[in-house]
C-alpha positions as semicolon CSV with decimal commas, in nm:
position;residue;x (nm);y (nm);z (nm)
1;M;2,282;-1,153;-1,642
2;T;2,113;-1,222;-1,307
3;E;1,819;-1,460;-1,340
4;T;1,500;-1,299;-1,215
5;T;1,342;-1,490;-0,932
6;G;0,966;-1,527;-0,935
7;E;0,949;-1,580;-0,560
8;T;0,760;-1,307;-0,376
9;P;0,992;-1,104;-0,149
10;Q;0,951;-1,139;0,225
11;L;0,744;-0,855;0,370
12;G;0,729;-0,940;0,738
13;Q;0,409;-0,868;0,926
14;F;0,452;-0,490;0,929
15;G;0,588;-0,233;0,687
16;V;0,574;0,140;0,629
17;W;0,373;0,325;0,362
18;R;0,489;0,676;0,280
19;H;0,464;0,915;-0,014
20;A;0,770;0,909;-0,236
21;G;0,855;1,269;-0,151
22;G;0,899;1,174;0,215
23;L;1,123;0,875;0,152
24;A;1,476;1,009;0,151
25;P;1,737;0,732;0,166
26;E;1,812;0,805;0,533
27;V;1,442;0,760;0,614
28;G;1,451;0,421;0,445
29;A;1,757;0,320;0,642
30;A;1,589;0,423;0,969
31;I;1,276;0,223;0,881
32;E;1,491;-0,083;0,820
33;S;1,685;-0,037;1,144
34;A;1,355;-0,014;1,336
35;G;1,272;-0,369;1,227
36;Y;1,003;-0,321;0,962
37;G;0,989;-0,566;0,675
38;A;0,892;-0,345;0,382
39;I;0,884;0,012;0,258
40;W;0,586;0,102;0,038
41;I;0,639;0,397;-0,198
42;G;0,312;0,589;-0,231
43;G;0,206;0,870;-0,459
44;S;0,227;0,693;-0,798
45;P;0,605;0,700;-0,848
46;P;0,724;0,748;-1,209
47;A;0,830;0,462;-1,433
48;D;1,203;0,519;-1,382
49;L;1,161;0,386;-1,024
50;D;1,460;0,597;-0,919
51;V;1,314;0,645;-0,571
52;A;1,301;0,268;-0,526
53;E;1,660;0,235;-0,641
54;R;1,779;0,498;-0,393
55;L;1,598;0,320;-0,109
56;L;1,741;-0,016;-0,210
57;D;2,090;0,134;-0,229
58;A;2,052;0,283;0,121
59;T;1,934;-0,042;0,283
60;S;2,051;-0,401;0,292
61;T;1,766;-0,649;0,336
62;I;1,428;-0,470;0,357
63;T;1,181;-0,519;0,071
64;V;1,095;-0,205;-0,127
65;A;0,752;-0,197;-0,295
66;T;0,547;0,051;-0,495
67;G;0,209;0,137;-0,351
68;I;0,129;0,190;-0,636
69;V;0,256;0,251;-0,990
70;N;-0,029;0,400;-1,194
71;I;-0,082;0,211;-1,522
72;W;-0,194;0,527;-1,705
73;T;0,118;0,732;-1,622
74;A;0,390;0,463;-1,610
75;P;0,403;0,260;-1,935
76;A;0,440;-0,114;-1,883
77;D;0,746;-0,144;-2,110
78;D;0,925;0,129;-1,913
79;I;0,829;-0,030;-1,582
80;A;0,961;-0,367;-1,700
81;T;1,294;-0,207;-1,795
82;S;1,316;-0,043;-1,452
83;F;1,219;-0,367;-1,278
84;H;1,501;-0,556;-1,443
85;R;1,747;-0,278;-1,358
86;L;1,653;-0,302;-0,991
87;E;1,658;-0,679;-1,001
88;A;2,010;-0,685;-1,143
89;R;2,131;-0,442;-0,874
90;H;1,932;-0,581;-0,577
91;P;1,806;-0,932;-0,661
92;G;1,480;-1,037;-0,499
93;R;1,420;-0,720;-0,296
94;F;1,171;-0,524;-0,510
95;L;0,795;-0,581;-0,527
96;L;0,598;-0,404;-0,799
97;G;0,261;-0,268;-0,686
98;I;0,033;-0,175;-0,977
99;G;-0,304;-0,002;-0,993
100;V;-0,550;0,179;-1,217
101;G;-0,574;0,500;-1,015
102;H;-0,895;0,703;-1,024
103;P;-1,114;0,850;-1,297
104;E;-1,116;1,186;-1,115
105;Q;-0,742;1,231;-1,170
106;P;-0,699;1,500;-1,438
107;G;-0,523;1,422;-1,763
108;L;-0,588;1,048;-1,768
109;N;-0,759;0,863;-2,052
110;Y;-0,944;0,652;-1,795
111;N;-1,121;0,403;-2,019
112;K;-1,209;0,039;-1,943
113;P;-0,973;0,020;-1,644
114;Y;-1,007;-0,355;-1,588
115;A;-0,923;-0,438;-1,950
116;A;-0,636;-0,189;-1,940
117;L;-0,498;-0,353;-1,626
118;V;-0,513;-0,698;-1,786
119;E;-0,333;-0,565;-2,093
120;Y;-0,067;-0,407;-1,871
121;L;-0,010;-0,740;-1,698
122;D;0,019;-0,909;-2,038
123;V;0,301;-0,669;-2,131
124;L;0,479;-0,738;-1,802
125;D;0,447;-1,112;-1,862
126;A;0,600;-1,077;-2,207
127;A;0,882;-0,865;-2,062
128;G;0,972;-1,127;-1,801
129;V;0,835;-0,960;-1,486
130;P;0,712;-1,260;-1,285
131;A;0,362;-1,266;-1,138
132;G;0,512;-1,341;-0,798
133;R;0,697;-1,011;-0,801
134;R;0,389;-0,790;-0,833
135;V;0,074;-0,705;-0,637
136;L;-0,239;-0,519;-0,744
137;A;-0,419;-0,230;-0,580
138;A;-0,746;-0,416;-0,531
139;L;-1,066;-0,320;-0,351
140;G;-1,361;-0,485;-0,524
141;P;-1,409;-0,858;-0,589
142;K;-1,317;-0,851;-0,959
143;V;-0,971;-0,698;-0,915
144;L;-0,912;-0,896;-0,596
145;E;-0,965;-1,213;-0,797
146;L;-0,733;-1,081;-1,069
147;S;-0,468;-1,013;-0,804
148;A;-0,471;-1,379;-0,711
149;A;-0,474;-1,503;-1,072
150;R;-0,214;-1,268;-1,223
151;A;-0,005;-1,145;-0,928
152;A;0,116;-1,246;-0,584
153;G;-0,191;-1,085;-0,429
154;A;-0,342;-0,753;-0,328
155;H;-0,239;-0,424;-0,168
156;P;-0,571;-0,265;-0,061
157;Y;-0,560;0,100;0,045
158;L;-0,797;0,288;0,279
159;T;-0,967;-0,022;0,410
160;T;-1,069;-0,184;0,738
161;P;-1,020;-0,527;0,896
162;Q;-1,367;-0,614;0,768
163;H;-1,245;-0,562;0,413
164;T;-0,937;-0,771;0,490
165;R;-1,160;-1,052;0,621
166;E;-1,386;-1,042;0,317
167;A;-1,085;-1,038;0,083
168;R;-0,937;-1,343;0,254
169;E;-1,269;-1,526;0,238
170;L;-1,287;-1,449;-0,134
171;L;-0,929;-1,542;-0,220
172;G;-0,871;-1,829;0,021
173;P;-0,526;-1,915;0,155
174;G;-0,221;-1,835;-0,052
175;P;-0,249;-1,492;-0,216
176;V;-0,083;-1,207;-0,030
177;I;-0,314;-0,951;0,129
178;A;-0,122;-0,643;0,243
179;P;-0,358;-0,358;0,344
180;E;-0,252;-0,003;0,428
181;Q;-0,359;0,144;0,764
182;K;-0,330;0,509;0,868
183;V;-0,232;0,584;1,228
184;V;-0,198;0,891;1,450
185;L;0,015;0,835;1,758
186;D;-0,177;1,069;1,989
187;T;-0,406;0,984;2,280
188;D;-0,610;1,307;2,256
189;P;-0,904;1,248;2,018
190;E;-0,963;1,622;1,981
191;R;-0,612;1,656;1,838
192;A;-0,577;1,322;1,663
193;R;-0,909;1,294;1,482
194;P;-0,868;1,615;1,277
195;V;-0,529;1,488;1,163
196;G;-0,689;1,164;1,048
197;R;-0,982;1,345;0,887
198;A;-0,752;1,576;0,689
199;A;-0,567;1,276;0,546
200;V;-0,880;1,074;0,468
201;E;-1,129;1,336;0,347
202;N;-0,914;1,499;0,081
203;P;-0,901;1,341;-0,167
204;Y;-1,020;0,993;-0,077
205;L;-1,379;1,063;0,025
206;H;-1,425;1,234;-0,314
207;L;-1,297;0,943;-0,524
208;R;-1,565;0,703;-0,640
209;N;-1,354;0,386;-0,617
210;Y;-1,292;0,443;-0,247
211;V;-1,644;0,568;-0,178
212;N;-1,796;0,263;-0,347
213;N;-1,572;0,035;-0,143
214;L;-1,671;0,203;0,183
215;K;-2,037;0,159;0,088
216;R;-1,974;-0,211;0,023
217;L;-1,840;-0,225;0,378
218;G;-2,168;-0,081;0,506
219;Y;-2,089;0,287;0,550
220;T;-2,371;0,520;0,450
221;D;-2,374;0,835;0,239
222;E;-2,427;1,034;0,560
223;Q;-2,118;0,878;0,722
224;I;-1,905;0,952;0,414
225;A;-2,029;1,310;0,353
226;N;-1,899;1,632;0,508
227;G;-1,552;1,507;0,590
228;G;-1,662;1,168;0,720
229;S;-1,827;1,071;1,047
230;D;-1,611;1,025;1,356
231;E;-1,678;0,650;1,336
232;L;-1,553;0,632;0,978
233;I;-1,246;0,848;1,041
234;D;-1,151;0,649;1,351
235;A;-1,176;0,326;1,150
236;L;-0,957;0,453;0,867
237;A;-0,704;0,646;1,080
238;A;-0,649;0,475;1,413
239;H;-0,538;0,703;1,696
240;G;-0,412;0,638;2,046
241;D;-0,098;0,527;2,221
242;A;0,142;0,275;2,073
243;P;-0,005;-0,037;2,242
244;Y;-0,357;0,055;2,130
245;I;-0,249;0,121;1,772
246;A;-0,050;-0,203;1,770
247;G;-0,371;-0,383;1,862
248;R;-0,558;-0,209;1,581
249;L;-0,289;-0,311;1,331
250;R;-0,303;-0,672;1,448
251;E;-0,677;-0,674;1,377
252;H;-0,585;-0,690;1,007
253;L;-0,360;-0,991;1,071
254;D;-0,636;-1,159;1,272
255;A;-0,872;-1,096;0,978
256;G;-0,639;-1,272;0,734
257;A;-0,379;-1,017;0,623
258;D;-0,022;-1,132;0,572
259;H;0,124;-0,786;0,617
260;V;0,009;-0,436;0,717
261;A;0,158;-0,121;0,562
262;I;0,152;0,153;0,827
263;Q;0,106;0,515;0,723
264;V;0,202;0,750;1,006
265;L;0,018;1,084;1,018
266;P;0,063;1,377;0,985
267;A;0,233;1,291;0,658
268;G;0,455;1,599;0,672
269;D;0,611;1,511;1,008
270;D;0,922;1,302;1,065
271;P;0,771;0,952;1,095
272;I;1,069;0,784;1,259
273;P;0,998;0,861;1,629
274;A;0,643;0,726;1,598
275;L;0,759;0,426;1,397
276;R;1,022;0,340;1,656
277;E;0,764;0,361;1,934
278;L;0,524;0,143;1,735
279;A;0,803;-0,104;1,658
280;G;0,848;-0,157;2,031
281;A;0,475;-0,215;2,082
282;L;0,468;-0,454;1,787
283;G;0,769;-0,648;1,913
284;L;0,979;-0,584;1,602
């Protein structure tokens, strides 16, 4: 049996975040060939992690991560079994992102999420999933601190460089901080901003965990209401040409991030042309 390494996989400075349904194996292979360091599987993939296995099979060196597995829908014992299957097949290339999801999601018994997350991590510990091979979806200080104590670090979603800076100040050097950033490769604000607003407003501006985090960052109820102000949307979904967006992505690195997971919008479009153009601007 292959011994599981506890060393955190290499992510590189930039990766790609995409919903599981848009991550066919050939898309994963194209992301790898463009020079990105990680593929983040969004949309709460199921505990069998089959989508991760298909991506790993289709690529050779890129890290594949979940962004994120939902603790309420993917039992920890099942996730541990899947982790070890992937580890045996592709040693050291899978990073397990875990999160508590949102109380607004129907059908969840969303009760004491912090305690439930700690219990989930306890089960993973007992099943031999190393702390260095997992990250937590963390926004507020309490879960950010847990991400440093019980995992390799944090994978914040729908945040800004200010949040990245505050997270680094809280955690200090060492723990991984790998935020997601939405981008629209379009220089026309009248076209690009509605694309960003559609991706941000529904559902995220109606989920209390994200709304509370935006308020911690200083955004007001008025800026969050009615689809979000232009200022808020432009912060959460950067738009412009490739050099401008590359600069916006690097703001997270300058603020203390180790890695930025890029989500290209619109989500339904083929992301590869935009990702290749961004890869050139990022020097990948």
